[in-house]
TORTIDO-765498 format. One record per residue (C-alpha): residue in one letter; z, y, x. Coordinates in steps of 0.25 Angstrom, whole numbers, padded with zeros to 4 digits, always signed. Layout:
REM TORTIDO-765498
AZYX ...
REM end
This chain:
REM TORTIDO-765498
M+0000+0000+0000 E-0004+0014+0005 R-0010+0008+0017 D-0025+0010+0014 E-0027+0021+0024 E-0021+0013+0035 I-0028+0001+0032 A-0041+0008+0032 K-0038+0014+0045 L-0035+0001+0052 T-0047-0006+0045 N-0056+0005+0051 W-0050+0004+0064 V-0050-0012+0065 T-0065-0012+0060 G-0069-0002+0070 A-0063-0012+0081 A-0070-0023+0074 R-0084-0017+0076 G-0083-0020+0090 P-0080-0014+0104 R-0093-0006+0104 S-0091+0000+0091 A-0077+0003+0094 G-0081+0009+0108 A-0092+0017+0102 Q-0081+0025+0095 G-0075+0029+0108 T-0062+0021+0106 G-0056+0027+0119 A-0061+0041+0118 P-0051+0052+0117 D-0057+0058+0105 A-0059+0045+0097 P-0050+0044+0084 A-0037+0036+0085 E-0042+0027+0075 S-0053+0022+0084 G-0044+0017+0095 P-0040+0002+0098 L-0025+0003+0093 A-0020+0005+0079 V-0005+0007+0077 I+0002+0005+0063 G+0015+0012+0062 G+0026+0014+0052 P+0040+0011+0047 V+0045-0003+0046 A+0039-0011+0035 S+0029+0000+0031 G+0017-0010+0031 K+0012-0010+0046 T+0012-0025+0048 A+0005-0026+0034 L-0006-0016+0038 L-0008-0024+0052 H-0009-0037+0044 H-0020-0031+0035 V-0028-0027+0047 Q-0026-0041+0054 E-0030-0048+0041 R-0044-0041+0041 T-0047-0043+0056 A-0056-0055+0054 E-0065-0049+0044 W-0067-0037+0054 G-0070-0047+0065 V-0058-0043+0073 R-0050-0053+0081 L-0035-0051+0078 L-0024-0053+0088 S-0010-0050+0082 A+0004-0050+0085 A+0018-0046+0079 T+0029-0041+0089 S+0044-0041+0087 A+0055-0034+0094 A+0060-0048+0098 E+0048-0050+0106 Q+0046-0037+0112 D+0052-0041+0126 I+0042-0054+0127 P+0032-0049+0137 F+0017-0051+0132 G+0023-0057+0119 L+0013-0048+0111 V+0001-0052+0119 E+0004-0067+0118 E+0005-0066+0103 L-0008-0058+0102 L-0016-0069+0110 R-0009-0081+0105 D-0021-0085+0097 I-0030-0084+0108 P-0031-0098+0116 D-0025-0098+0129 A-0024-0083+0130 P-0009-0081+0133 S-0009-0092+0143 L-0021-0086+0151 L-0014-0072+0152 P-0004-0069+0163 L+0007-0064+0153 H+0019-0063+0162 A+0030-0053+0161 P+0031-0046+0174 L+0045-0041+0179 G+0041-0027+0175 G+0044-0029+0160 G+0033-0021+0154 F+0023-0021+0166 V+0011-0030+0164 P+0003-0034+0176 A-0012-0030+0176 P-0017-0045+0176 T-0010-0047+0163 L-0015-0034+0156 M-0029-0038+0160 A-0028-0052+0156 V-0023-0048+0142 H-0034-0038+0141 A-0045-0048+0145 R-0040-0057+0135 L-0041-0047+0124 A-0054-0041+0129 G-0060-0055+0128 L-0056-0057+0114 A-0061-0043+0110 A-0074-0046+0117 R-0077-0056+0106 S-0072-0048+0094 P-0064-0036+0092 V-0049-0039+0094 L-0038-0033+0085 I-0023-0034+0091 A-0013-0032+0080 V+0002-0030+0084 D+0013-0029+0074 D+0025-0021+0078 V+0020-0017+0091 Q+0033-0009+0095 Y+0038-0023+0098 A+0027-0027+0107 D+0031-0031+0122 P+0027-0021+0132 Q+0018-0031+0140 S+0009-0034+0129 L+0008-0019+0125 H+0003-0017+0140 C-0007-0027+0138 L-0012-0021+0125 L-0013-0007+0130 Y-0021-0012+0142 A-0030-0020+0134 L-0033-0009+0124 G-0034+0001+0135 R-0045-0008+0143 G-0052-0011+0130 R-0055+0004+0126 P-0065+0008+0137 T-0072-0005+0135 G-0072-0005+0120 Q-0066-0019+0118 G-0063-0022+0103 L-0048-0023+0105 S-0039-0016+0095 L-0024-0016+0093 V-0017-0013+0080 V-0001-0012+0080 T+0010-0009+0070 R+0021-0001+0076 G+0035+0000+0068 P+0048+0007+0071 D+0056+0003+0083 A+0067+0013+0083 G+0076+0014+0095 A+0066+0006+0104 K+0058+0013+0115 P+0043+0007+0113 P+0037+0002+0126 A+0029+0012+0134 V+0017+0003+0133 L+0017+0004+0118 E+0018+0019+0118 E+0007+0019+0128 L-0002+0009+0120 L+0000+0018+0107 R-0003+0031+0114 Q-0015+0027+0123 V-0023+0018+0113 A-0029+0025+0102 G-0031+0020+0087 P-0026+0022+0073 R-0011+0025+0071 L-0006+0022+0057 R+0007+0025+0051 L+0012+0018+0039 G+0022+0024+0030 P+0030+0019+0018 L+0024+0017+0005 S+0024+0029-0005 A+0029+0027-0019 R+0014+0026-0023 G+0012+0015-0013 V+0024+0007-0018 E+0018+0008-0032 A+0005+0003-0026 L+0013-0009-0020 L+0020-0012-0033 A+0006-0012-0040 Q+0001-0022-0030 R+0013-0031-0032 H+0012-0029-0047 P-0003-0027-0050 E+0000-0030-0065 A+0008-0017-0066 S-0003-0009-0059 R-0014-0013-0069 T-0007-0008-0081 R-0007+0007-0084 S+0007+0006-0092 T+0021+0008-0090 A+0021-0002-0079 T+0014+0007-0070 V+0025+0017-0072 V+0035+0007-0069 V+0028+0003-0056 A+0028+0018-0052 G+0042+0019-0054 T+0045+0006-0047 A+0037+0011-0035 A+0045+0024-0034 T+0058+0016-0035 L+0053+0006-0024 H+0049+0018-0015 K+0062+0024-0016 A+0069+0011-0013 T+0061+0008-0001 G+0055+0021+0004 G+0041+0014+0003 N+0043+0003+0013 P+0033-0008+0008 L+0042-0019+0013 L+0054-0014+0006 V+0046-0011-0007 H+0041-0026-0007 S+0055-0031-0004 L+0061-0024-0016 L+0050-0029-0025 D+0052-0043-0020 D+0067-0042-0022 Q+0065-0036-0036 A+0055-0048-0040 S+0065-0058-0035 R+0077-0053-0043 H+0068-0050-0055 R+0072-0036-0056 S+0066-0026-0066 E+0056-0016-0061 G+0061-0004-0054 S+0074-0011-0051 F+0075-0013-0036 S+0087-0017-0028 A+0088-0021-0013 G+0086-0036-0013 E+0087-0046-0002 Q+0072-0045+0003 F+0073-0030+0002 L+0086-0029+0011 Q+0080-0040+0020 N+0067-0032+0023 T+0075-0019+0024 L+0083-0025+0035 I+0071-0030+0042 C+0065-0016+0041 V+0078-0011+0047 H+0077-0020+0059 R+0062-0017+0061 T+0065-0002+0063 G+0070-0005+0078 A+0080-0012+0086 D+0091-0002+0082 G+0086-0002+0067 L+0097-0011+0061 R+0108-0004+0069 V+0105+0010+0065 A+0103+0005+0050 Q+0117-0001+0051 G+0122+0012+0056 I+0115+0019+0044 A+0121+0009+0034 L+0135+0011+0040 L+0134+0026+0040 G+0127+0027+0026 D+0116+0035+0032 A+0109+0040+0044 G+0112+0054+0042 S+0118+0056+0056 L+0109+0050+0067 P+0119+0053+0078 L+0130+0046+0071 L+0121+0034+0067 A+0117+0033+0082 Q+0131+0033+0087 L+0135+0023+0076 V+0124+0013+0080 T+0125+0017+0095 T+0110+0020+0095 G+0102+0031+0100 E+0100+0042+0090 R+0085+0042+0092 T+0085+0027+0088 V+0093+0030+0076 E+0084+0041+0072 D+0072+0031+0073 V+0078+0020+0066 V+0082+0030+0054 A+0068+0035+0053 A+0063+0020+0053 L+0072+0016+0042 R+0069+0028+0034 E+0054+0026+0036 A+0056+0011+0032 G+0062+0016+0019 I+0076+0010+0022 L+0083+0023+0024 Q+0081+0035+0014 G+0085+0047+0022 T+0097+0043+0029 R+0102+0032+0020 F+0098+0018+0016 R+0089+0017+0004 H+0097+0005-0002 D+0112+0003-0001 A+0108-0012+0000 V+0101-0009+0013 R+0112-0002+0019 S+0121-0014+0015 A+0112-0024+0021 V+0111-0016+0034 L+0126-0016+0034 E+0127-0031+0032 S+0119-0033+0044 L+0131-0028+0052 A+0142-0038+0055 D+0156-0034+0049 D+0162-0031+0062 A+0149-0022+0066 V+0151-0014+0053 A+0165-0012+0056 R+0162-0007+0070 L+0151+0002+0065 R+0160+0008+0054 R+0171+0011+0063 R+0161+0018+0073 A+0155+0025+0061 A+0168+0030+0057 Q+0172+0035+0071 L+0159+0042+0073 L+0160+0049+0059 Y+0174+0053+0062 E+0170+0059+0075 A+0159+0066+0069 G+0168+0073+0059 A+0162+0065+0047 A+0169+0066+0033 P+0181+0057+0032 T+0175+0049+0021 A+0163+0046+0029 V+0172+0041+0040 A+0181+0033+0031 A+0169+0026+0024 H+0167+0019+0038 L+0181+0016+0041 L+0183+0009+0027 G+0171+0001+0031 H+0177-0003+0044 G+0191-0007+0039 P+0205-0005+0046 H+0202-0014+0058 S+0203-0006+0071 L+0203+0007+0064 D+0214+0013+0074 E+0209+0027+0075 E+0219+0037+0072 W+0210+0046+0064 V+0207+0035+0054 P+0218+0036+0044 G+0218+0051+0043 L+0203+0051+0041 L+0204+0040+0030 S+0214+0048+0023 D+0205+0060+0023 A+0194+0052+0018 A+0202+0047+0007 R+0206+0061+0002 T+0191+0065+0003 A+0187+0053-0005 L+0198+0056-0016 A+0193+0070-0018 S+0180+0063-0022 Q+0187+0053-0030 R+0183+0041-0021 V+0196+0034-0023 G+0192+0021-0018 F+0187+0026-0005 A+0200+0034-0003 V+0208+0022-0005 G+0201+0014+0005 C+0202+0026+0015 L+0217+0026+0013 R+0219+0011+0013 L+0211+0011+0027 A+0219+0023+0032 E+0232+0016+0029 E+0227+0003+0036 C+0223+0011+0049 S+0236+0020+0049 R+0246+0017+0060 D+0257+0026+0054 E+0265+0020+0043 R+0268+0033+0035 E+0253+0036+0036 R+0250+0023+0030 L+0260+0025+0019 Q+0254+0038+0016 L+0240+0032+0015 R+0245+0021+0006 A+0252+0031-0003 N+0239+0039-0004 M+0231+0026-0006 A+0240+0021-0017 K+0237+0033-0026 F+0223+0030-0027 I+0223+0015-0027 W+0227+0016-0042 Q+0214+0023-0045 V+0204+0013-0039 K+0212+0000-0039 P+0224+0001-0048 S+0227-0015-0047 A+0230-0013-0032 W+0239-0001-0034 A+0253-0008-0034 H+0249-0016-0021 E+0245-0003-0014 L+0259+0003-0018 Q+0267-0008-0012 P+0267-0003+0003 L+0271+0011-0002 S+0283+0005-0010 A+0287-0003+0002 A+0287+0010+0011 L+0295+0017+0000 H+0306+0007+0001 R+0306+0008+0016 G+0307+0023+0015 I+0295+0027+0023 L+0286+0032+0012 P+0286+0047+0012 V+0294+0054+0000 T+0282+0060-0006 E+0274+0047-0006 S+0286+0040-0012 L+0286+0050-0024 R+0271+0049-0026 L+0273+0034-0026 V+0283+0034-0038 G+0273+0033-0049 D+0265+0022-0043 L+0278+0014-0040 L+0282+0015-0054 W+0269+0012-0060 N+0269-0001-0053 G+0283-0004-0059 W+0290-0002-0046 I+0302+0006-0052 G+0311+0003-0040 D+0301+0008-0030 G+0298+0021-0039 D+0313+0024-0039 A+0314+0022-0025 A+0303+0032-0022 I+0310+0042-0031 R+0323+0040-0024 C+0316+0041-0010 A+0309+0054-0014 L+0322+0060-0020 K+0329+0057-0007 G+0318+0064+0000 V+0319+0077-0009 Q+0334+0077-0006 D+0332+0076+0009 R+0320+0086+0010 P+0318+0095-0002 D+0303+0097-0004 A+0295+0104-0015 A+0283+0095-0015 L+0293+0083-0015 A+0300+0089-0027 D+0286+0090-0034 E+0284+0075-0032 L+0297+0072-0038 R+0294+0080-0050 G+0281+0072-0052 V+0288+0059-0050 R+0298+0063-0061 L+0287+0066-0070 V+0281+0053-0068 L+0295+0047-0071 A+0297+0055-0083 T+0284+0052-0089 T+0282+0037-0085 Y+0294+0031-0078 P+0306+0037-0085 A+0315+0026-0082 L+0316+0032-0068 L+0317+0046-0072 G+0332+0046-0074 R+0334+0041-0060 M+0326+0052-0054 D+0332+0063-0061 S+0346+0058-0058 A+0342+0058-0043 L+0335+0072-0044 G+0348+0078-0050 P+0350+0089-0060 G+0345+0100-0051 W+0331+0094-0050 D+0321+0103-0057 H+0310+0095-0063 A+0302+0107-0068 Q+0302+0115-0054 P+0288+0120-0051 L+0279+0112-0042 A+0278+0115-0027 D+0263+0113-0028 P+0259+0118-0042 S+0244+0115-0038 D+0248+0101-0039 D+0254+0100-0052 G+0244+0092-0060 V+0251+0079-0061 M+0264+0086-0063 T+0259+0094-0074 A+0253+0082-0081 M+0265+0074-0079 G+0273+0085-0085 L+0265+0086-0097 L+0266+0071-0099 Q+0282+0072-0098 G+0281+0084-0108 V+0274+0075-0118 L+0283+0064-0116 G+0296+0072-0116 A+0305+0077-0127 T+0305+0091-0133 P+0315+0098-0142 G+0307+0096-0155 P+0294+0091-0162 R+0289+0105-0163 D+0291+0108-0148 R+0285+0094-0145 A+0272+0097-0152 A+0271+0110-0145 A+0274+0104-0132 D+0264+0092-0134 E+0253+0102-0137 A+0256+0110-0125 L+0257+0098-0116 S+0244+0092-0122 R+0236+0104-0120 R+0241+0105-0105 A+0237+0090-0103 E+0223+0093-0109 Q+0222+0105-0100 I+0225+0097-0087 L+0216+0085-0091 A+0204+0095-0094 G+0206+0100-0079 T+0208+0087-0072 R+0199+0077-0067 L+0204+0063-0064 T+0207+0061-0049 E+0217+0054-0041 E+0226+0067-0041 S+0225+0069-0056 H+0225+0056-0063 V+0240+0056-0065 T+0238+0070-0071 V+0227+0065-0081 R+0235+0053-0085 A+0248+0061-0088 C+0240+0071-0096 L+0233+0060-0104 L+0247+0054-0107 A+0252+0067-0111 L+0241+0069-0121 M+0243+0055-0127 Y+0258+0056-0128 A+0257+0069-0135 D+0248+0062-0145 R+0235+0070-0141 L+0227+0058-0142 G+0214+0064-0144 A+0215+0072-0131 A+0222+0061-0124 A+0210+0051-0127 L+0199+0061-0124 W+0205+0065-0110 T+0208+0050-0107 D+0194+0046-0110 R+0189+0057-0101 H+0197+0053-0089 L+0194+0038-0091 E+0180+0041-0089 E+0183+0049-0077 A+0192+0038-0071 A+0180+0028-0074 E+0171+0037-0066 R+0180+0038-0054 G+0182+0023-0054 A+0197+0024-0056 P+0202+0011-0063 G+0217+0015-0061 W+0215+0028-0069 T+0206+0022-0079 V+0216+0011-0083 V+0228+0020-0085 M+0220+0029-0094 Q+0214+0018-0102 A+0228+0014-0105 M+0232+0028-0109 R+0219+0029-0117 A+0222+0016-0124 H+0235+0022-0130 M+0228+0034-0135 A+0218+0025-0142 L+0229+0017-0148 R+0235+0030-0154 R+0222+0034-0160 G+0220+0020-0167 E+0209+0016-0157 L+0215+0002-0156 T+0203-0005-0150 H+0201+0006-0140 A+0215+0006-0136 R+0215-0009-0134 R+0202-0008-0125 L+0207+0003-0116 A+0221-0005-0114 E+0214-0018-0111 Q+0204-0011-0101 A+0216-0005-0094 L+0223-0018-0093 E+0211-0025-0089 E+0207-0016-0078 L+0221-0015-0071 P+0229-0028-0070 P+0243-0027-0075 H+0249-0026-0061 G+0241-0014-0058 W+0247-0007-0071 G+0261-0008-0067 V+0270-0002-0077 G+0258+0006-0083 I+0253-0007-0090 G+0262-0002-0101 M+0251+0008-0105 P+0239-0001-0107 L+0247-0013-0112 S+0255-0005-0123 A+0241+0000-0128 L+0235-0013-0128 V+0247-0020-0136 E+0247-0008-0146 A+0232-0009-0148 R+0232-0025-0149 T+0244-0024-0159 A+0238-0013-0168 M+0225-0021-0168 G+0233-0033-0173 D+0230-0042-0160 H+0245-0046-0159 E+0242-0058-0150 A+0235-0049-0139 A+0246-0039-0141 A+0257-0050-0139 A+0251-0055-0127 L+0251-0041-0121 V+0265-0039-0125 D+0269-0052-0118 H+0262-0048-0105 P+0273-0045-0095 V+0274-0030-0091 P+0282-0024-0079 E+0296-0022-0083 Q+0296-0008-0077 M+0285-0004-0087 L+0296-0003-0098 Q+0303+0008-0090 T+0290+0017-0090 R+0282+0025-0101 Y+0272+0014-0101 G+0283+0004-0105 L+0285+0013-0118 H+0271+0011-0122 Y+0273-0004-0120 I+0286-0005-0127 Y+0280+0002-0139 A+0267-0006-0139 R+0276-0019-0139 G+0284-0014-0151 R+0271-0012-0159 H+0267-0026-0156 Q+0280-0031-0160 L+0280-0023-0173 A+0266-0028-0176 T+0269-0043-0174 G+0282-0043-0183 R+0292-0042-0171 H+0299-0030-0177 H+0312-0031-0170 A+0305-0032-0157 A+0296-0020-0160 L+0309-0012-0164 T+0315-0015-0151 D+0303-0010-0143 F+0301+0003-0151 M+0316+0006-0149 A+0316+0003-0135 C+0303+0012-0133 G+0310+0023-0140 K+0323+0021-0132 L+0315+0022-0119 M+0307+0034-0124 R+0319+0042-0128 E+0326+0039-0114 W+0314+0043-0106 D+0312+0056-0114 M+0298+0050-0119 D+0301+0050-0133 R+0287+0053-0138 A+0280+0046-0149 G+0267+0049-0142 L+0272+0039-0131 A+0277+0028-0141 P+0281+0031-0156 W+0292+0022-0155 R+0300+0027-0167 V+0287+0024-0175 G+0288+0010-0170 V+0303+0009-0173 A+0301+0013-0187 E+0290+0003-0189 A+0298-0008-0183 S+0310-0004-0192 L+0301-0004-0204 A+0296-0018-0201 L+0311-0022-0200 G+0314-0016-0213 N+0323-0005-0207 R+0316+0007-0215 E+0328+0016-0212 Q+0326+0015-0197 A+0310+0015-0199 E+0311+0028-0206 R+0321+0034-0196 F+0312+0032-0184 A+0300+0036-0192 R+0306+0049-0195 E+0312+0050-0182 Q+0298+0049-0176 L+0293+0060-0186 A+0303+0069-0182 E+0299+0067-0167 E+0289+0075-0160 T+0277+0066-0164 G+0262+0068-0166 P+0255+0066-0179 R+0250+0052-0175 V+0265+0047-0173 R+0270+0055-0185 G+0259+0047-0193 L+0265+0034-0187 A+0279+0038-0191 L+0275+0042-0205 R+0268+0029-0207 V+0281+0021-0204 L+0290+0031-0211 A+0282+0028-0224 G+0285+0013-0222 A+0300+0017-0222 R+0300+0026-0234 P+0299+0022-0249 L+0285+0019-0254 S+0283+0032-0262 E+0285+0040-0249 R+0275+0032-0241 P+0262+0038-0245 A+0265+0052-0241 L+0271+0047-0227 L+0259+0038-0225 E+0249+0049-0229 R+0255+0058-0219 A+0254+0047-0209 V+0239+0045-0212 T+0236+0060-0210 L+0243+0061-0197 L+0237+0048-0191 Q+0223+0052-0196 D+0224+0065-0190 E+0228+0059-0177 G+0217+0048-0177 D+0226+0036-0176 S+0217+0027-0184 H+0225+0014-0182 E+0238+0020-0187 L+0231+0028-0198 A+0225+0015-0203 R+0239+0009-0204 A+0245+0021-0211 L+0234+0021-0221 T+0236+0006-0223 E+0250+0008-0226 L+0247+0020-0235 G+0237+0011-0243 A+0248+0000-0245 V+0258+0011-0250 Y+0248+0016-0260 D+0246+0002-0265 R+0261-0001-0267 L+0262+0013-0274 G+0251+0008-0284 D+0240+0017-0279 A+0230+0007-0275 A+0218+0016-0274 Q+0225+0025-0264 G+0229+0012-0256 K+0215+0007-0256 T+0210+0021-0250 C+0221+0021-0239 A+0217+0006-0236 R+0202+0009-0235 R+0205+0021-0226 A+0213+0012-0217 W+0202+0001-0217 R+0192+0012-0213 I+0201+0017-0202 A+0204+0004-0196 E+0189+0000-0197 A+0185+0012-0190 N+0195+0010-0180 V+0189-0004-0176 C+0177+0003-0171 R+0183+0016-0166 E+0185+0013-0151 P+0179+0024-0143 G+0165+0020-0137 Q+0165+0007-0144 G+0156+0003-0155 T+0161-0011-0157 P+0173-0014-0167 A+0186-0020-0162 E+0198-0025-0169 A+0204-0019-0181 A+0217-0011-0181 A+0231-0014-0183 P+0237-0025-0191 S+0244-0014-0200 A+0230-0007-0201 P+0221-0012-0212 P+0218-0027-0214 R+0213-0035-0202 A+0199-0036-0208 V+0196-0024-0201 A+0194-0032-0188 T+0181-0036-0193 A+0173-0027-0185 P+0162-0018-0191 E+0149-0015-0184 P+0150-0006-0172 V+0151+0009-0175 P+0142+0017-0166 L+0147+0030-0160 R+0145+0042-0169 S+0136+0053-0164 A+0137+0067-0170 P+0132+0069-0183 A+0120+0078-0185 T+0128+0087-0193 A+0137+0090-0182 A+0129+0102-0179 A+0134+0108-0192 L+0148+0109-0186 T+0154+0122-0180 D+0159+0122-0166 A+0173+0122-0171 E+0171+0110-0180 R+0164+0103-0168 R+0176+0105-0159 V+0186+0100-0170 A+0177+0088-0173 S+0175+0084-0159 L+0190+0085-0156 A+0193+0077-0168 A+0183+0067-0165 H+0190+0065-0151 G+0203+0062-0158 Y+0210+0075-0158 T+0220+0078-0169 N+0218+0090-0178 R+0231+0096-0171 E+0225+0093-0158 I+0211+0099-0162 G+0218+0112-0167 A+0226+0113-0154 K+0214+0111-0146 L+0205+0121-0153 F+0216+0131-0157 I+0214+0129-0172 T+0224+0125-0183 V+0224+0110-0188 S+0219+0115-0201 T+0207+0121-0195 V+0204+0108-0188 E+0205+0101-0201 Q+0195+0111-0208 H+0185+0109-0196 L+0186+0094-0197 T+0184+0094-0213 R+0171+0103-0211 V+0167+0093-0199 Y+0168+0081-0208 R+0160+0087-0219 K+0149+0092-0210 I+0147+0079-0202 N+0149+0071-0215 I+0162+0062-0210 T+0175+0060-0217 R+0185+0056-0205 R+0189+0060-0191 Q+0185+0047-0185 D+0170+0050-0189 L+0169+0063-0180 P+0159+0061-0169 V+0164+0062-0155 S+0150+0065-0149 W+0149+0080-0152 D+0147+0088-0139 I+0161+0094-0138 D+0170+0092-0126 V+0183+0090-0134 A+0192+0089-0121 H+0188+0103-0118 T+0188+0109-0132 A+0196+0121-0132 
REM end
């Protein structure tokens, strides 16, 4: 392909020789002004595998029809030092020719005695006297010097006499090698055509494809377009190297891949390595250096790495680029780079990586570039003093770009290479912070050396404090207590503002998650300790502020009215922080604290929306540790909104992606959500298996334990173990009051006590706890739960009013599961009061809600199990057809901007009160907007509001 011009030139040149000595001589072959094409020597040059040999063979195949006698030979680098090896191969088919010639290598190496030169010339001249002779030599750069002397002498003697003796050679790259002087003299003194073959163009590749697939070229259809597109892809993948093009096509055919899909197969990689070898004696070594460094951008560095001259490296890089193996300074295919690296022995790779790291360090390269080679080398023999410090710098740089896995690798290697024990502990402490993000299942193992150092008293005080939360998460309560005592002693011995800030941070962690230890810490700090003292470094208060918000939501306030105002302010501040915070290693605790604050304040719409956004961010960053924790939180949010299937799926995913030992005491969060979801869905066997699963004993001393105890109580209540349920709910309430966490948003234990008491026939106690819950600072959803239970404790005539109020509250809050329960009980009450029509209406509403809840899982079109055993009958479990996600109705354009904002927030789960606060309008105005929206887009309920309108609800107002 694309060789017609070169073929024509060679054909004319050979046929000119075939016309005989006189014809050739008449043109003045040796005359100075004769064109080069008329001389006796033709040279075919070009990159590796560009088709030089194929062109030579084309000429050789036609010599018989031109009446030319052919003498051919192919040389190789291995035979270059064999004297007269080329001459012997050329004359091998002439009877007795070699034995009659004095082919003996003199002591002078390249020197050839005159008798030998004349004998070879005589033999060739004798052959040329009978018919024109064409000598064809492939890869002349590898010919032995003695043979070249003989050819130069024969061609030189033949020019004046007009003998029919011609020579055609191919010459490829031989980077790094100095060609014999006789070869340069031969090419310089003897005239003739000089042809240079280049790689195929995209059109040339297309013609090659058409030749391989003639059926496609005969059709003027879509196939022609496909061939053109495939050709462009092949050209980009190979640089137009004909050998590599054929190799990719052959690999594709052997794998039965579709057109246009090309991957580096065995034949392609094998031929690519052959091309690398054929660039010259140093070709493979230079290519290995390029593969190791990643590119050939710095030739001096590459030359130092492979201990080769810079000029040689430059020649090899140029040859590899011309051969289509390199594109610019990098390999076109990662698979080729890997194959080149695999050609190195393991110990050679290690040596080269260490040398590359040393050279890059001395050249002042970026720490991450040096670290990449140190990581490939491993810790063995890395005894340079600069290594740990450089790896630490590389880790900091990697963390800034969220390359956490790389940073962890750097810190781990730095720890292994460090000779200083304190430095190793500091590195291990830094690494432990990031292990959770990338490999949470291994976190506990990584913390054990730090725990041991803590007990030995060699861990710095600051690191001891920063370790407290990690130790407590893994259930190592004693170690966490020891770390706090160590830090307190350090503060007493050496007062320090920054250390005091760390202590305040630890106290917030204890107050919000591990309250069983809080009393001990406060007792040790003494009454003079000011918990609210300003931070020493206010710019670093993100975590402290978020933890303070969480403590504020969980803690007690003077009264319900103050509680509502405090929750509103705290929730608004939490959303402001979330709006300005991206998920990073430094901010993930801040994000989690803000999300929990929103959830416990019963701002479920906002909490769910922000959690979903940060789950997407965690997935993008490849952070399974962050993902599983937020999945567990999101499961609880879904549970409180009646999305039972969604809650179950999220909790199961969290438990599947992180084994129990990796969860530590935090397992209470996903496990409690799954127990509650399974119980509410009526899957009591699965819930019982979860409850029977052993959990860390220390978990019951944490906030996670409160979730678990409450969920276990729900399961006991649903399966008829009412006394056990009552015990669990009372225990949960006792701990919540002792720990100053008595918030229904955490666990509405009073509602549980009231339900269990009602099931045991103790109406008086049921009413007392239900009313106590209503008197507390509770949100509308929990008030709806309490009203439903209170109705069961009151006389039949009073129940409709209480249940109607419960239905209204639960409907406004969007808890479809509890709404269905309340409607079911309301329908039963109306039936007992003799109002069958009203009873049927309520029952139908409950059925519709339960049925819709089956298909309501976000992002899912397939139905799942029905809702609770106390919801409408289990016939709902028969799944309806999948419900497609709604798109915005065409009439949405009729809405005003204000109506669209209200409708979008409502569709994303915000309550009327939350929407009013977010948009600074009254609840009445929200209701009026929604009424008009329902009418304009022809829907009747909140659940039918589309979520696809183009409004960013997270940043509305």
